[in-house]
N, C-alpha and C positions, 0 to 999 in steps of 0.2 A: 314561221304565221306571214304572209305578206299585208305591211298595214293599209291602211287606206286615209284610217279618219286619224290616226296620230304621227307620230314621226317618230323614228327608230336611227337612231344619236350615238349606241353606244359605239364606240371604238375598241376593239382587243385587243391594238396596242399600245394605248393610251392606256388603257383599265391596265397590259399587261405594266408596266410603268409605275404602276401603284399595289403590286400584288402587294402583301403581309402587311399590308397599312391599313386597313376595313374604316379607320376612321376620316380615311383621305378619298378611299370608296366613297364612300356615301356621300360628302363631299361634290366627287363624278356627279355621281348618282341623280345629286338635289339638282344640280346644276344642269345636266342634261333636261330631267323635268320641267323643273320651270324655265327654262328656254324656249317649249312651246306651247302659247298661253290658252289651248284650248282641252291642257292637263291642268293648269291652276292657275289662279292672279296672279297681279305685280304680288310681294307681298304676303301671300296664301303661302295654306299649307303647310306640311310640315313630316319630316320621316325623319328615322331615326339606322341607330346600329348600335349594338347590343353585345363586348367586345371583353376576354376578362386581359385582366393588367394587375401588375403589381401594387398593393394599399402602400404607400409611402409610408404611413406608421407606424404597419406591421410586417410586412414585406411578406405578406402572404395572397396568394393569384385573386380577385377577389369580379365579380361583374359587373361592368360600367356600363351606362347608359348612353351613350352622347347622340342630344338630339336638335334640332333648329329652334336656337333658345328666341328669347322674347322680342317682336318686331325682321325687320331682313326681311330677306325676300334669294327664293329659292335659287331662282338661274342666278344670280352673285356670292352669293352665300361663299364665305372662306371657312378656316377652320375653327377662326376670329365669330364667328355669327353662332356657332355651337352649345350646347350647353353637357355637363357634364354630371354624371349622378350612379352616385351608387345606389346598381336596384336595388338591395335585401331591405337596405334604408327605406325609400322610398312607400317599398311594396306593405313596409312597416309599418307605417299612418296609417293604414287602414284600422291599426290600433287606438288610433286617440282619433279615431274621426267622429265628427259629434251627429250626422244625418247634412242632405240639404243646404235645409236652413243655413248653417256656421259652413257650406260648404269653401264660402272665401279665406276662409282662413286657411284655408290649407294650402297657401301659396307661399304664404307667410314661410313655412312648415318647408316647402323642397328646397330652400336655401339650406337648411341640419344635412339633406340630401345629396352636397352636391361633392363633388371628387378632384376636379381642378379647379383651385378657387380663383383664377383665370379667366373662365370660358363664359362665356351668357348668360346673363340671367334669366331663367328658367322660364315655359311660357303656361300660359294656361292648359295647355292639348298636355301637357310632360307624362300624366297619371294615364294618357290614353293610349300614347305609346306605352309607359312602364308595367300596365301590370296583363298586355300581353306578352308570352314568352316568346318571341320568333326575333330570329337575329336582326334582323333588317325588313323596317316599316315603310308606309310610305301611303301617307293620309292629302289625299286632293281633295281636289275642288275643279273638276271637271266637267265642261257645260252637259253631255252626252251621260254622264254617269246626277245627273243631279237634275238633268230631266226626269229619269226616272221616278231617284229621289223626294221630289216636286211632286211630280204627278200623281190626283186620285186616287190609283190604285197601282201605285210604285210599288208597295208588302209584295203585293200576289202577283205583275211584272216580273220584279224580279227572283223570286220564286222560282214562277216558268221558265224566264229568258235559262238563265245557271243550272237549272236541275235539283236547286240546294245547296249548290258549292258555294253561295253569296250572304251570308246573314242579313238578319235585318235590325235596325236599332230604330224607333221612336226616335220621333226629334226630341233632343232636350241638348239645354245650354250647357259650352261643355265644361272642362271640370274634373274631377277627383267620385262622383258620381257615374261619369262618364263612361270615365275607364271604367270604374266598374261594372257595369250593363256592358262594355264593347267582351270581360272577362266571361261575363255570368253568358252574353250569346254562344260565344266559343267551345265552355264547357258544353252548351245546350245542344250544340252542332260539332262534331268534333269533327278534322278533318277540312270540314271552310277554306275556301284558296282568298277569302277578304271578307265586308260586312262593310252594309249600303245604311248612312246614318242619313231617319229621315229630312226631307226639308232640305240637307244637308253637303252631304258632299262623300267619297270613299275614303275605305283604310285597306289596304293590301298588304302582300309582305312573301321576304321568301327565304332561304338560308341561308342566300350569299346576296349580294350586291349585285349582281347580273339578273338574279332567281327574282327579286323583287320588282323589281326594273320591269321585266319582262313579264308575269305577272299583271301590271300595272296594267304593261301600253293593251298586255291582253284583253282585258277588266273592259276597256275603254273604250274597244276598239269594239268589243261589240256590244255593248252598248249603244254606241253613235254606227252602227251598220242595223243594229234596230232598228234603230230612228227614221235613219236615212230609210229600210224600206217602209216605212208605216207613216211616211209622209202621203200625205194626198188621199190617203184611202177615207175619211171622213169628211174630206172636202180642202178645196182651195185651203194655205197656208194662214193661218187667222184672218180664215170668213173671206177671203179673195179683198179685194182695192177697192176702196172706196176708191181712190182721187190718184192721178198721177205727177212727178215729178215735174217740178220745171230744169229743165237742160240745165246741163253741168255747172255752168260759164252762167246762166241766169240764179244757179242757188249759190253759189259762192260770193254772184252781186248784191243779193239779196242779204243770206246773211253778215255778212259786212259792214253793211248798211247798220243791221240790226245790233251785233252782235256788243255796241258801245252803247248800245238806252238798258240793253240786258244786261250789261256790264253794273252798270245806276245804279239799276233797277234790286239786283242782287249786292249791293258794296252800304244797303241802305246803315248796317252796323261794322262792317268791317273793308277793308277793300280786298276784292278780290281781282283775280286772274281765272279767264276765261280760256274753253278751246271749244272746235270745232270738225265736225266726222257730218260726213254723209257720206258714210257705209254706207255697200248697198242694202248689209242684212238690215240699219237703221231704215233705211228707209222703204224698207217690206212691211216693217213694222207700225213703223207713223202712216204709212198711210193703208192701212187697212181699216177693215170692218169693222177686228174686232181689241182695235187700240182704244177707243173708249171702256169697252169692259177691261181690260187685262190690266194699263199702266196705273189706277188708280188701287189695285192690286197690292204693289210692292214687287217687292223682292223674296227669297223664298232664301236659301244661301245669307250668311249672316256676314260673311267676308262682304258679297254682292250690298246689303243692305246698309251695311256699316260705309258704306261708303258714298250711298247712292241717295241716304235718306228716307223716309219713309214712304214716298211716290213720286212722279214729279209732275213738274205740273206741263202743261198739256196745251197746247197757242191755240187761241182762237183765229189766226189768222187767214186769211187769202194767201197763200201758199203767192199770190203776184200781191198782197197791196201795196198798197200805196205805204209808206212807211213814212210819209212827212209828216205828220202829229201821233203819232205810236205811240210816242211813249204814256199821253193823257189818255190811250183807249188802253194801255195792258196794267196803269193804275191797279185796277179794282180788280183786276185776275190774281194782282202782288199780292194782297189785303186780303184779297180767299184768303191764299192759298198760308198766307203766315197766321189766319185765326184759324187754320185748321189745325196748320203744326201746334195750334198755342191749344189748342181743344184735347186735342192726342196728348198733347205733355201733358198737363190737368189733368187729363181724366184718367192716364196710366200714372202717372208718379206714384209715389211712396214717403212715408217722410224719411228718408234719408237720401232721395235723391240729388244728384247735380241739384242744382241752376237751367232753366232752360238755356241752349246752345243759340242761336241763330235759328231763324227762323226759316229764312228766302230756302227756294228749291235751292239743288246743285245741279239737278238736274231739266233741261226745256228740249222738248219733245215740241220742234214744229213742222204740220204736217204740208212733203210737198218739197220740205228745203233740208231738213237737216236734224241732224244732233248740238245743244250746248248743253257744255258740262262748269260752273261756276264753283274756287274753294279757292285756298289761301296763298294757293302759288300751284305753276302749272304742272310741275306734277302732280297732283292730286289732282288737279281738276280736271288732265288728260284720264288718270288710274283709272277718276270714279268712270268715267267715260267707257272705258275697256271693261271696266266692269258692268257695267246696262249692257254694254252690250254683249255680255255674256246671261246676261239675268235676260235679256232679247232672246237667245238661241237658246235657254231652259227654257223659256215662256214657251217657244216654237216647238221645243222635242214634246215637253208634259201638254202637251196640246194637239200632239202628232197620233199619241198613244192609250189617250186620256183627257185628261183636267189638268190644268193648271192650279196649283196650288199656292198660298203666298201664306207665312208665317203671320196669327192672328195679331192684333193690335198689338196686344198687352207681353207678348214675347216678341218682339219687334223694340220695344219699349225698356223690355229689358236686357236687351242686349246693348242696346245703342247709348243708356243711361246705365249701364250697368256699372259699379264703383272699380270694378278693376280695368276695364275704360278707361273714365273718366283718372285712373293716378297714372296714366300710358298715358294720356295727352298732360298731363298737369309734368311727366319726368319728361316731357317734346320740350328739345333747346330752346333758345327765347326767338321770335323770329327777330331777322337781321332790317335797318334801319329803313329798306327800301323793299322790303316784299310787300308783293300783294302788289307792287308798284312795279308801271310799261314804261320804256322810255325809248323815242323813235330819234338817236343821233346821225346827224348827217353826217359824210366823209368820216364813217365809221370805218375802214378795211384797212387803215392807218393813218402813223400820226399823233397827235389830241386826242381825235375824234375817236382813234380804238382805243389811245389808252386811259380815257372816259366811259366808251364800251365797256372795256371790261373793268375797270371801277366800280359803276355801278351792278352789273352781276354779281364781280363782291363781294356788294350789301347790299344783295337777295334782293334786284332785278332783275326784269326780263326785259328784256334791249333788240330790237329789230337794228344793227345791223345793216348798211346802205354805200353805195361808192354809186358813183359814175365810169367807174372800170369794169368794167367783169373779171377781165381775171386777178388784177388784183383784193378785189371781191373774195373770187374766190379760193386766193389766200390766205384770205380771212379767218373764212368761215371753217376751212379746215384745221387751223389754230383753235381758232374758239371751240369746236365740237370736241376735239382734242383734250382741254381744257378742262369745258365747261361741261359738257352733253348737250341734248336736241332740247330741254328744257330748259334751257338760261337765255337763248334766244333763235330768234329768227334772220331769214338776209334774203333783204332784194337789192337787184338796182336801183339805184333815184340820182337823177340829174335836176339840180335843183331847179333848173334855166326851164324845166319840164315841165308843166300842170300833171301832164298823164301821168306821167311818173312820180313823181307828188304823189296822188291819188291810189296809184296802184301801191304804192311802199305804206300808207296809209290800211287802206284793205287790208292786208296779208298781215300786218299790225295785226288791226281786232278778227281776225281769222283766225288768228294766231296764239292771243294770246286777252282779247275779246275790246281791244282799246289803246288809247297812247294816253297818260296824261304825268312823262316827262316832256319836251322834244327840246333837244338841244342841235344849235342851228351851228357848226361848227365845220364845215366845208368851204372852202375857201379856192382862190388862188394868190399872187401877187403878176407884177410890170413892176421894173420897177426901170425906169425912162427920161434922161432930163425933156423939161417942155416939148422943148422943140423937135422931140422923136417920138413923141407920145403919138400916136396912130389911131384916130374917130375908132376905130373894131376895139382895139385894146380898153377905148372905155367906157362901150358897148359890153365889153366880155366886162369887165371888175363891176360893171353895176350891175350887172346882170346876175352873176357869180349870188356878188355881196350882198348885195340893197335888194335888188325880185325875186332875188333866193331865199333870200332870211322874209321879208313879206311872203313870199307866198307858202312856203312850208309855214309859216305861225299862223297863217290864215287855216287853214289845215288842218292843223291842230286843236285851235282853237275850236273848229268844229264840230270837231270828234270830245273835245272837254265838255264842249257845251253839254254834247246830247249826254254824255256821261251825265253830269249836273253838281259831279264833286268838286273842279276845282282842278287847279296841278301846276306844273311850273312850265315855264320857257326860260331857256339861258342860252342867251349869248355869248359866241366865243368870238371879240372883236379885237382891237389889238389898245396896245401904246401909241399907234399913230392915226388915234382918230382923236387924240389929247395933242400929241408932238407935234408940232411940222419940222419937217426935214428933207433934205432936198431929192432934186429926181425921181417925188414921190403923192406929184400931186393926184392923178387916177385913182390909185391905193390909199393916201389918205385922205382922198377926201369922201370915198367910199365909207372908207373904217365910221368918218363921223356921223355919213350916213345912216349907219348901221346903230349907230352907242342912238341915235337923236330918235332914231325909228322902235330901237329898248324903252328908252322915257316913254314916246308917244303910245305902245302897245301898252306899257303897265299905267298910265294915265285910265286908259280905255276898260283895260280886262279887270280891276279890281272890284267894279262886281260883279264878275262869275265867281273870285279866288280863283281868279287866277294870277297867279306871280312872274313878275318880265324882272330879269336881274340880268349881269351882263359880268362874264370875265373877258377881262384884257392882259392880255401876254406879251411878250415881249420874244421874240430871238427863239424862237423855241424848234434849234433844227433837225434835231431825232428821229429820224424815218420823213421824214415832213418831205413831198413832193414840191412844198410852196421851194425849197433850198435847192432847189435840183434847178441845175444847168441855170440860164438869164437872171436869175433873179436872183441870187448868191455874186453871182459877178457884176451885176451893175448895184448889190450895195459895198461889195468892195470896193468897186471902184469910189462907190463916193464920198467913202470914207478913206479915201488913201489907204488902202491892204490887204494882202492877198486872200483869196477863200478860204484860204486853210486858217488862217487867224482872225474869220470871223469872229470864231465863240469866242474866242480866249478877250478879239478885243470888246462885241456885247455885253461879255462880265465884268473887262476889270471900268465900262460905267454905272456901272448901279452902285450903290449904295452898302449891299449886299456883297459884291465881288464875287458873285454867283451865274452858274449855270440853269439855264429854266429847261427841267425836259418835261414830258409829257405828262409824264405820273404829276406833277405839279399842278399845270390847268387840272387835272383829274379833279384831286383833292379839294382844289376851290368849288368845283362845280357841287362837288357833296357834299360840302359844306352847306352851300343852298337848299340843295334838295329832301338833306338829312333827315330833316327834323328837325333844325336848334332854330332853322331861321323865317318857319313857317308864318310869321308876321313880316315881313321884310321883300319889297316893291321897290322896283324901282332905281335899286344899288347900282353900284361902279365895285367890281374887287380886283385891283390892279394885282399881277401874278408876275412881274419882269423881274424880281431884283433892287426894285428899287430905284427908277429915277420918277427923277425930284419933279421934273418939267413935265410929268405924267399923269402929277397927284391931281386928281381931282378939287377943284374949285368950288 
């Protein structure tokens, strides 16, 4: 079969290497399915394989089911992400099953069925695989299949489209009883090749890993082609366009200007990180006549819903609206959304429901511009946007072939506030100290700046790395991508002496993460010459980069922080030379002194905005520093009567601790200021110089 709507990725040569290891083939198949977002969402769906293994206690052969465990993602899953259970024990749980009212109790009993004690904890979907007899099973959430599953006439369409070879099970929350219903559907329809779950997704299977994979692709391809064949037959998609989008440059300009305001509104309870997309599929939906009807309905697939909340918030702004005082204009919409969410919670809650969670929207739709998502971290925000894009695909398909239906609100609540989901949330690792925070560190492609950026990411922050050297920035980008992945950072060329590049960098941070709340002024250079050799150009360059650069970057950062409205941090990497007088250092030393006093002035002015301004004073940080290349090192060595090679030891010996200072030492000092323990400190100076008595702050 020629596949048009899905990606056929099976490689016979790769699969042949795994022959005889059904668990390895399960992982291989899962990774292929998870690699195509048209087949399933990040973290969604599950797959399984049943194999004959030797019981470690009896030595007898037993049937063992390997199935994706709780959490994890098919596209990146390894063997360690699977749960392994005795099939006979799992099926014997029917003897103690007390019905739907006691459904959640069954999850604890899965632990009595575990074959491999080192395997992942079983998920709630385990019985859905266990009660079906097939060796290999795929449960996915393909947009095309869910479009049919969420259509008003979905059951009829499924029967007619597949000639009765795909069964149908009405919507039900996943669990033990749904597993029994899948088995009943198979018993009533022997010979079927899969089952459609109403409003939820698709089950398909095969006798081998390849047969299951191919069957899955064929069924999804058929669903997608059916939708494509029917697009437009009922009229324009989503009722046609109600408005046109701004051009791309204008969209990004408007989105970057608005993002910090939205981030501030969404962070009323806890700090959020943002994501923006102007994907064509999103624009088609948000610009349509049917947006007002479909958006409040919310999503159908529980995986979609858990990520995107009950419904999105649609902004009532014109695409080209003046954003000068937009926060005041938007506050009533946020209050209305929070009230709607509180009413939803209070209407649907059960006596044992967990406390109401954050009432702010996750998905925000701006007609003519694009979609914003806000969550506790960048990955969660990006994935939420991807899930809502999937939901748009589902709505589009369902409307093309019938009419879209969403989960009833009570059912949606029962999923969102399911005690098992709450338990999963409680098991999540404690957030890192800088989770939910966004930093812009100037000069972060190397040396001190790179170390600070790395430290902040390791502690949970998202960072906009930058440099005026595009080649150096490219190298840092490659390194950070390899170490941290795409959700931890973004990169932009920034010259602190050029206001336009500063604005572009902050705009990039707004588009990537929603704004900025930590600014680190680290970019710098040094010129060491005797007074008579110092040129006017030397002087201007030092003051432009060190003083004016710090001023311009801080000014731009404060503007964003004020739009967000929840304070922030400015850290200035200055120098012991701001306090110590040395030879051949008139330009550099005086510029550093100006940086230090500018820090004090900013601290005094910005306290009312809860923006803290603090200073870290390093000394002689030579590792990976462009400052120490060439003339500066030669000038300092000459001034102190040593060779360039002797400089590190010379600087260490003149300190009280006799220590060489490294970039990581400065990064740690920066973290001390922003890590949460010094939130009531501003205007401070922290020396990280090994102890230079002349640099003590008096």
